[in-house]
N, C-alpha and C positions, 0 to 999 in steps of 0.2 A: 220428201220435204228436206230442204237444205238445213244442215245442222246449225247454221247461223241465222235462221229465220224463226222469229218468235210466232207463237200461236196465241190467239186471244179468243176466249169463249164468252158467251152471254153478252153479245154486242148491244151496247147502249142499255144494259141492265134491264132487258125486256122480261127476263125470267126471275122468279122469286127463289133463287138458289145461289149458293156460292160455288166458285170454280177454283179448283186447285190444279197445279201443274207440277211437273218434276222440277227439281232445283235448277236444272240447266235452262228450262224455259223461263223460270222466274228471273234468273240472271240476265237473260236476253231482254226481257221486258223492262227490268230495272235499267239496263244499258240504254234502251230506247228512251226511257224517261229522262235519263241524264243527258243524252245528246240532243234530242228534239222531242219533248213531251207532247207537242201539239199534233204529232202524227196519230196519237191515240186521243179519242174524243174526251171531252170534259167528264161526261158521265162514266165512261170506262176508266178514266184515271181515278176518279173518286171510288168506283167499284173495286178497282185493284187494291187500293189502300184499305178499304173496309174489309175486303176478303182476306188479305194477307195477315192483318192483325187478328182477326177472328179465328182464322185457321191455325195460326201460331198459338193462340190462347187455348185452343182445343187440343193442341198437341200434334197437329198434322204437319207442321212446319217448324224448323228451328227458329228460335226467337231472334236470331240475327237477321233473318230475311226481312221482316217488317222494319227493322231499324235501318237496313240498307236502302229500302225503297224511299224513305223520307229524305234521303240525301238530295233528291231532285227538287224538293220543295222551294228552295231559293229561286228557282226558275218558274215556279207556278204562279200564274197571274189570275187564276179563277178561284171563286169562293168555295165551290163544292169539294174539290180535293182537299183544301185546307180544313174545311169543316169535318170531313171524314177523318183526317189525320188527328185533329184536335180531340175529337170524341174518343178515339182509340188511345191517344197519349194520356188523356186524363184518367182513363181506366187503368192503364199501366202504372201511372203515377201513384194511384191508390195502393196497388199491389206492392210497389217497391219502396213506398214511404217508410222511413225508419229502418231500412235495411242498409247494410254496408256498401251496397252498390248504388245507392240512390244518387249520390253526388256525381258519379260517372254518367248515370242516365240523364239527370237534369242538365249537366253541362253539355251533353251530346245534343239534347233537344234544343237548348239555347243556341248552339252553334248553327243549327239548321234554320232557326227563326230569326237570328240577329239581323241579317242583311235585309230581309223583307220588312222587319220592324223599323229599322232606321230609314228605309226608303219611304215607307208609307207614313210614319210618324203618327201624330195625334190629330184630331179634328182641329182645324185652324180657325179661330175667331178673328173676323176682320175688324169689327167695331162692336161696341156694346149692343147686344141683342141680335147679332148676325153671325153667320157661320158660312164658310165656303161649302157650297152644296156639291156633293159628289153623287155619282150614280148609286142606285140601291145596292148593286153587287159590290161596288167598291167600298161602300160604307160597311157592308157586312164583312167583307174581307179584312178591312182595317180593324174592326172590333175583334174579329177572331184572332188576328195576329197580336193585338195588344193584350188580349186575355192570356194567350199562350206565353208571351214575354213576361208579363207580371207574375203569372202562376208559377213559372219555372225559375224566377229569381233574377230577371234582368234588372240591374241596378238603376239604369236610366228610367226604365218604366216605373219602378217603385218611386223614384224621386218625383217624376211627373205626376203620378197618382196622388202622392202625399201633398204636393203643391196645390193641385186642383181641389182636393178635399179641404185643405186648410183655408183656401180662398172661400170655398162654399160655406164652411163652418163660421168663418169670421164675418161673413156678410149678413145683412138683415133680411135678405130675400134669396130665394132659390134661383141663382143665376143659371143653373144647369137646365132649367126648363126652356131657356132661350139659347144659350151658347152650345149646349150639348144635350139636345132633347132626348136622346136615347141612352145617355150615360148617367147612371145613378149610383150613389154609394151604397154599399152593402156590407154586412158585418162578418165577412169571413176571409181570412187568409193572406194578407200581405206579410211576407217574411223576408227580411227582418221587419218587425212592426213599426208603425209610425211613432213619433214622440209620445211620451206618456200623457201629455196634456191633451192629446187628441182622443183619449179614451180607448175604447176597444179597437182591435185590429180592423182595418178597413180595406176593402178592395172594390173593384167595379163589377157591377152586374149589368150586362147589356140585354135590353129587352126590346 
């Protein structure tokens, strides 16, 4: 086997097990994701992300390997790999919260999320009671990216969230049931928090 050829196991995630590789093969796989991720199937891209984070958490890989693999995410157009990454990043966020390395971690995640967040934006209301309809996968990806951006401190995401919640609070009717049917206010975690007059911290929960 050529030293520059990567090896991929558990094709299309048909088996219920994780696959680990030596560091050289992980670097080759990451290189492939960076240059042309679609050579690897969507299911396997999601599986690689899920495997690498879990293997690193169990001590089988250095922690820098999963952080290297998410560098390709700005090129990722599918929901499943983003979903796999976000689940793992939220777990890592809990572990690193209130540590001296947290700001480095959150800044690094934001760097990977920023371009996709600004490209996809927020759901666009055309007129009162209507919204531009996107495909289900696109809607799911948009929500995933917005949640990541807001959770890790993207300032534009915070301003947009506070603006939408302020409009909702000041209205006499629940406009989100029509404009943003799957976007609901919830009581945990925007940081920095909204203005005091808005009460407790608010963020968005997508269901």
